[in-house]
C-alpha positions as CSV (number, residue, x, y, z in Angstrom):
1,M,0.2,0.0,0.1
2,E,2.8,2.1,0.6
3,I,4.1,1.8,-3.2
4,V,0.2,3.2,-4.1
5,V,0.6,5.9,-1.7
6,R,4.1,7.2,-3.2
7,A,2.8,6.9,-6.7
8,L,0.0,8.9,-5.8
9,V,2.1,12.0,-4.3
10,M,4.6,11.6,-7.6
11,F,1.6,11.4,-9.9
12,C,0.4,15.0,-8.0
13,F,3.4,16.2,-8.2
14,L,5.0,15.3,-11.9
15,W,0.8,17.2,-12.9
16,F,1.8,20.2,-10.7
17,I,5.5,20.6,-12.1
18,T,4.3,19.6,-16.3
19,R,1.2,22.7,-15.3
20,V,3.5,25.1,-14.0
21,V,6.5,24.2,-16.7
22,G,3.7,25.7,-19.3
23,R,2.5,24.2,-22.3
24,S,4.7,25.9,-25.2
25,T,7.5,23.9,-23.1
26,L,5.9,20.4,-23.4
27,G,5.4,20.8,-27.1
28,E,8.5,20.9,-28.5
29,L,11.2,19.9,-26.2
30,S,14.6,20.3,-26.6
31,T,17.4,17.6,-26.3
32,F,18.6,19.0,-23.2
33,Q,14.7,19.1,-21.8
34,L,14.5,15.5,-23.6
35,V,17.2,13.9,-21.0
36,L,16.3,15.6,-18.1
37,F,12.4,14.7,-18.2
38,V,14.1,11.0,-19.0
39,T,16.3,11.5,-15.7
40,M,13.7,12.9,-14.0
41,G,11.4,9.8,-14.6
42,D,14.4,7.3,-13.2
43,L,14.3,9.6,-10.0
44,V,10.4,9.1,-9.8
45,Q,10.9,5.5,-10.0
46,Q,13.3,5.6,-7.5
47,G,11.4,7.6,-5.5
48,V,7.9,5.6,-5.7
49,T,9.8,2.2,-5.2
50,Q,12.3,2.8,-2.8
51,Q,14.7,0.7,-5.2
52,D,11.9,-2.3,-5.0
53,Y,12.9,-3.7,-8.4
54,S,9.5,-6.4,-8.1
55,V,7.3,-6.4,-10.6
56,T,4.5,-6.2,-8.1
57,A,6.0,-3.2,-7.6
58,A,6.2,-1.8,-10.8
59,V,2.4,-2.8,-11.6
60,L,0.9,-1.1,-8.7
61,A,2.8,2.3,-9.3
62,V,2.0,2.0,-13.1
63,G,-1.4,1.0,-12.0
64,T,-1.7,4.2,-9.8
65,F,-0.4,6.6,-12.6
66,A,-2.8,4.9,-15.3
67,V,-6.0,5.0,-12.8
68,L,-4.9,8.9,-12.0
69,T,-5.0,9.7,-15.3
70,I,-8.0,8.0,-16.3
71,L,-9.4,10.0,-13.1
72,L,-8.5,13.0,-14.3
73,T,-10.1,12.5,-17.8
74,W,-13.2,11.7,-16.0
75,I,-13.1,14.4,-14.1
76,G,-12.3,16.9,-16.8
77,V,-15.4,15.3,-18.9
78,R,-18.1,15.1,-16.3
79,F,-17.2,18.6,-14.3
80,P,-16.3,20.9,-16.9
81,R,-15.6,23.9,-14.6
82,T,-12.3,21.3,-13.9
83,R,-11.0,21.4,-17.3
84,T,-9.1,24.8,-16.6
85,V,-7.0,23.3,-14.2
86,V,-6.6,20.1,-15.5
87,H,-6.1,20.5,-18.7
88,G,-5.3,24.4,-19.5
89,T,-7.4,26.3,-21.9
90,P,-6.1,27.4,-25.9
91,V,-5.2,31.0,-25.7
92,V,-4.7,33.6,-28.3
93,V,-1.6,34.9,-29.3
94,V,-2.3,36.6,-32.4
95,A,-4.9,38.6,-33.2
96,D,-5.2,40.5,-36.6
97,G,-1.6,40.0,-37.2
98,E,-0.7,41.4,-34.2
99,P,0.8,39.5,-31.5
100,A,-0.4,39.4,-28.1
101,Y,3.0,40.0,-26.2
102,E,1.5,39.8,-22.8
103,V,-0.2,36.7,-23.2
104,M,2.6,35.0,-24.9
105,K,5.2,36.6,-22.0
106,R,2.7,34.9,-19.6
107,E,2.6,31.6,-21.0
108,R,6.5,31.8,-21.5
109,V,6.4,31.8,-26.2
110,S,9.0,33.6,-27.6
111,L,8.6,35.6,-30.7
112,D,10.9,33.3,-31.9
113,D,8.9,30.3,-31.2
114,L,5.9,31.7,-32.7
115,L,7.6,33.0,-35.9
116,D,8.9,29.4,-36.1
117,A,5.8,27.6,-35.4
118,A,4.2,30.4,-38.4
119,R,6.6,29.0,-40.7
120,Q,6.2,25.4,-40.1
121,H,2.4,26.2,-40.8
122,G,3.7,27.9,-44.3
123,V,2.8,31.2,-42.9
124,E,5.8,34.0,-44.2
125,H,4.0,36.9,-41.8
126,V,2.7,37.5,-38.8
127,R,0.4,40.1,-40.5
128,D,-1.4,37.2,-42.5
129,I,-2.1,35.4,-39.7
130,R,-5.9,36.4,-38.2
131,I,-6.0,34.3,-35.4
132,A,-3.3,31.9,-34.0
133,V,-4.0,29.9,-30.6
134,L,-1.7,28.3,-28.5
135,E,-3.3,24.7,-27.6
136,A,-3.8,23.1,-24.3
137,N,-1.1,20.7,-25.8
138,G,1.3,23.4,-26.7
139,Q,0.5,23.1,-30.0
140,M,-0.1,26.3,-32.4
141,S,-2.7,26.2,-34.5
142,F,-3.1,29.2,-37.4
143,F,-6.0,30.9,-39.1
144,T,-5.0,33.4,-41.7
145,R,-6.4,35.7,-44.1
146,D,-7.9,34.2,-47.0
147,E,-7.0,36.9,-49.7
148,E,-9.7,35.7,-52.1
149,R,-12.7,36.1,-49.1
150,E,-11.5,39.5,-48.0
151,Q,-11.8,41.0,-51.4
152,K,-15.1,42.5,-52.4
153,P,-17.1,41.0,-55.8
154,A,-16.8,44.5,-57.2
155,D,-13.0,44.4,-56.2
156,R,-12.2,41.2,-58.5
157,P,-10.9,41.5,-61.8
158,E,-13.2,40.2,-64.5
159,D,-12.1,37.2,-66.1
């Protein structure tokens, strides 16, 4: 039973850490961050099992993490008001071609990160972005201006 309690404590701690670290960091990991998280996983294992290498300890620890993950998902579905705490909410980081610097600062997204993500989606300039959304999972969604839709029918050249 001690392993289940330890797993519960570590799960809550890891959930808290991933919420604090921020979604932009979790969306794309650098090599150093990947090594850090793998190392952290080993440290968590040691903290949960107290170097107990038995199959029972591993099953209990992984099972506890799985049950808690399912529980958090269920809570988010059953109680919609908890979704912002459990999973986060998407935020607009660019509106009408203007970066929302305060939001970007709060979410720890640099302008370089935004421009990099825009280029990966085929967007050349920030001014071409109608809306850019930082999703709860750390990914960016871009909605660009459609030149043909913005032109009025009278402004379109005759064929």
